[in-house]
N, C-alpha and C positions, 0 to 999 in steps of 0.2 A: 556460407559453408553448408554442404549437404552431408547428412549422416545416414549411412546404411544402418540397418537394424543392429548389427553386431557392433559397430562403432558406438551407437547411441547406448546399447546396454552397457558397454564398458565405460562410457563417460558417466552414466547414472551411478553405476557401481562404484567408481573412483569418487564421484562427488559424495556419495552416501557415506563414505568412510574419511572423507576429508577432515583433517584435524586443524581448523583454522587457529591463528594465534589468538591468544586470550584477548577477549574483548571485541575482537573483530567478527563480523558476521559474513558467511560464505553464501553466495546466491548463484543460481545457474539460470541465466536470463538469455534467451534466444540463442542458445548454444555456446554462450561465453560465460566464464567464471568472473564473478565480481567479489572482491574483498572489501569491505567497507569498514573503516576504523571507528573506534567508539566515538559517539556525537559529542559536540561541544555543549556548554551549558545553555546557550541561546536556543539551540535546536530542541533540547529537552524542555526549556521554559515554554516554547510554543506548543509541544505536545501536552504538557501539563495543563495549560490553558484551554485547549481543546477537550482534553478528557473531563475536565472539571465541568465545563459547560454541558457536555454530553450527558454526564450523570445528573445534573441539577436542572437542565432546562428541556431536554428532549421529551417530546410528547410520548413517545415509546421508551420504556426502560431499556437501556443499552448496557451491554457488557463490552469493555474495552481491553484490548490485549496490545501491549507494546511488543513489537518484534516477533509476531506469531508467523511461523512458516506456512505459506500457501503453496499448494501444487496446482498449476495452472495448464491449460492446454498450451503446447508449445506453437511457436511460429512455424509455417511450412518448412518442412525438411529438417526440423530441430526437434531435440528431445523436449519433453515437458519441462516447463518453466518451474523453477523453485524460488520463490520470492518472499522476501520478508519485509512487509510494509512497516513503516514506523509505527503505525497504529492500525488495528483492525477492529471494526465495531459490528456487532451482532446483536439482534434482539435478545434481551435477558432471559426471556421465557423460552428461547430456542435451546438454551444450554449447549450450544455448539462446541464451546471450548472444553467442557467436561469430557474427559476421556478421549480427547482429539489426539491423533498421531502428531509428532512434531512437524510434519508437512501434511496439513489437512487439506481436503478439497475445499474449494471456494463457495459451494452452493450454500445459500443461506446467509452469506456476508452481506451486510447492508451498505457498509462504506469502507474504503481503505483511506489512510492518510499518509502523505509524505511530506516531509520538511526537507527543503534542499540542504545538502550537506557537502561532503567531499566529492561526490559525483553528481553534479547538478543536471548533466545531460541525461543520465540514467533516470534520475527522478523526475525529470520534466518530460521525457519523450519515451525512453525504452519501456519503463514500468508502466505508463500509461497505456501502452499498446497491449502489454501483458494483462493488465486488469480488464481491459475492454474485452479482449479476446476470451477471458475467463467469464465474461457476463456480469461482473461486479457492478451493480446498479449505479454507485456513486464513488467517485475518486475525488478526494480533496487534497490540493497541492499548496502548500505555503512555500512561495518562492522568496526566500531572504534576500537574494541580490536584487531582484526586481521590486522588493517591498510590496508584493501583491499576494492575494490568495485567490485561487480558481477552484470552482466546483465543476467537475466533468460529470455529465449524466447521459443517459440513453445509449449504452453501448451496442455497437453494432461491428461484427467482425473484429478488427483490430483498431478501432478508433471510437472515440465517444462523439456523438453527433452534436451535443449540446455542451456549452461551457458558459460559465458566468464568472467574470474576474472583477474584483474590487481592490483598490489599493489598501495596504494594511492601515488600520485606524478607522475604516468604514465597515459597517456591519455586512455580512454575507448572509442572505436568505437561505436556509436549507429546507428542502421539501420533506414530506412524509418519508419515512416514519419519524423523522427528527422534528419538523415543523416548528422551527424557531429561527431567529436571526443570530448568527454566530457573532459575538462581539470580538473585533480584532484590535481594539484600542491598545491593549496591554502588550500586543505582539511587537510593538516598536521598541 
């Protein structure tokens, strides 16, 4: 779908005042509106395990935000993406979350985390393109259906050039600034 500047501004204005149902999150991704229902307990269990390890094992102190809105460069002929990762990690000393707008720019974000849920295709493919286009250095995907975890790195245009996949239960090495092996044994 192609958007002219007037249509793009109307879509962004409409999106900005959208009142999503309680507990749902609304995202504007590649010109499409996504409404995501509240996550189940297994989804949140995985996020909790990841955030705990980030706080206790990362070589660089990290701040973790669940469901932080990011404003990213849009796909060609689309308005800017407004994406809410399951988890966003930034170096603690950067203080990027302090005073940030609800839809903050992605500059300075070290890694985003997605755990597959109600929209696994968006989690596996569409959001990955958005994060790469935004230049986010690392994207961690926990694919519950495939029982795997993948770290995407080295973004270029709308794709990551590198990826490392492990079955859940096996450790996944994380590069700097994290510099530790993520333990996925309890993800199962």
